[in-house]
N, C-alpha and C positions, 0 to 999 in steps of 0.2 A: 502438543506441538508436533504430532506425527503427520504433518502435511508436507507436501513437496515445497521446496523453496520457491518455485515459480508461482505456486498458489499464494504463498505469503507475499511475494513481491507484488503480485497483481492487487491483492487486498490492501496492502499498505499504500501503493500508488493511487488506488481508487479513493481511499480515505483522504489522503493528503490533497489530491486534486479537487475532491469534492468540498473540502473545507477551506480551500484557498479563497482569500478575500476577493480576488479579481474574477472569480468564476462567473458572476452575474453579468459583468461587463464584457468579458472575453471568454465565452464558452468554448470557442475553438482552441484557445490557448490552454484552457483547463484540460481538454482532451489530449492536446500535445504533451502537457505536463505529465499526465497519467501514462502515456506511451513511453516517454523518456525515462520516467522513474521506474516503470516496470522493467525495461531493458537494463537499466543501470543496476537495480537491486538484484535482478536475476544473474547478472554477470559477476557479482561478488557475494556469493551465498553467505559467507561468514558475517559480513557487515549487515546483510538483510536480516539475518536471524538475531542479531544484536538488538534489533528494534522490537522483536516479538517479546511481549511481556513488559514492555515499557509503556510510557504514557502515549506513545504513538499508536500502538495496537495491542490489545490485551491477548494474553495467551489462550483465552477461551473464545476467541473471535468466531471460530467455526463450529462451536458446540451449539446444538439446538436449544432454543429457548423453551422452557417448560412453563 
């Protein structure tokens, strides 16, 4: 978990926007969702970090796959 909050925020936002049901029909909105979530999560680091290690994003997300 030794990664900057901004990196976690971007990863969480990307994952959530990528898994959004409306992505196929509204790809521009999926990109907008990613941008908004990244900014929001970066603005409140404590709340962002609460998601790390949850069902939203695993703590090992940035570890290389072996």
